[in-house]
C-alpha positions in Angstrom: 140.8 78.3 112.7 139.6 77.3 109.5 137.8 79.6 108.2 135.2 77.9 105.5 134.3 79.6 102.4 130.2 79.9 101.0 130.3 79.5 97.6 127.7 80.5 94.7 128.7 77.6 92.0 129.7 74.3 91.6 131.0 72.4 88.8 128.7 72.1 86.0 126.9 74.7 86.5 125.0 76.4 84.3 125.4 80.2 84.3 123.8 83.6 82.7 125.6 87.4 82.5 122.7 89.6 83.5 125.1 92.5 81.6 126.7 90.5 79.1 123.9 88.5 76.9 125.6 88.9 73.9 128.1 85.7 75.8 125.2 83.2 75.2 124.4 81.0 78.9 128.4 79.7 80.0 128.8 76.0 82.0 130.7 76.0 85.0 134.0 73.7 84.1 136.4 74.1 86.4 136.4 74.9 90.2 139.0 76.8 93.1 139.0 76.9 95.9 142.1 77.7 98.1 142.9 75.7 101.3 144.4 78.8 102.9 142.2 80.8 105.6 141.5 84.0 103.6 142.2 82.1 99.9 140.1 82.8 97.1 137.9 80.5 95.6 137.6 80.7 91.7 135.3 79.0 89.0 135.5 79.5 85.3 132.7 79.1 82.9 132.3 78.9 79.4 130.4 81.0 77.5 128.6 80.8 74.5 130.5 82.6 72.4 133.7 80.7 73.1 135.6 82.4 75.7 136.3 80.8 79.2 136.2 83.7 82.2 137.1 83.5 85.6 135.1 85.2 88.3 135.9 85.2 92.0 133.1 82.2 93.8 133.3 83.3 97.4 129.8 85.0 98.7 131.6 86.4 101.4 133.2 88.7 99.1 133.0 92.0 97.5 133.9 90.5 94.8 131.8 87.3 94.3 130.5 86.6 90.7 127.0 87.0 92.1 127.2 90.6 92.4 128.7 91.3 89.4 125.4 89.4 87.4 126.4 85.9 86.9 123.1 84.1 88.1 122.4 80.2 88.2 120.4 79.2 84.8 118.4 77.1 87.1 117.8 77.3 90.8 119.1 73.9 92.4 116.4 73.4 94.2 114.0 72.8 91.4 116.4 71.8 89.0 114.5 67.6 88.5 116.9 67.4 85.2 120.1 66.2 87.6 121.5 66.9 90.8 123.8 69.3 91.2 127.4 68.4 91.0 129.2 66.7 94.8 132.5 66.7 95.7 134.4 63.5 95.9 136.0 62.7 99.4 139.4 62.5 99.2 140.3 58.9 101.0 144.0 58.3 101.7 144.2 54.5 102.0 147.3 52.2 103.6 148.9 50.1 101.4 
């Protein structure tokens, strides 16, 4: 049975960390989502201090970055500057 993860962040989302203001703002630069049932979902965030940090991205997990203080800088429903990044559908073509 396939269990789909509930992802919190997507590529390009701007974030802040509530507990580490000294890091500055950040942007999601990489998404890693396992296709294995029960596998991990990770995001890599590049913060203004120049460090990349990796967080769990599955809202159904107690280890999700949301519960550790990572928040989107602007809510996606009210972001008029750009739509959220969409996942590209991989298409197999016969040649």
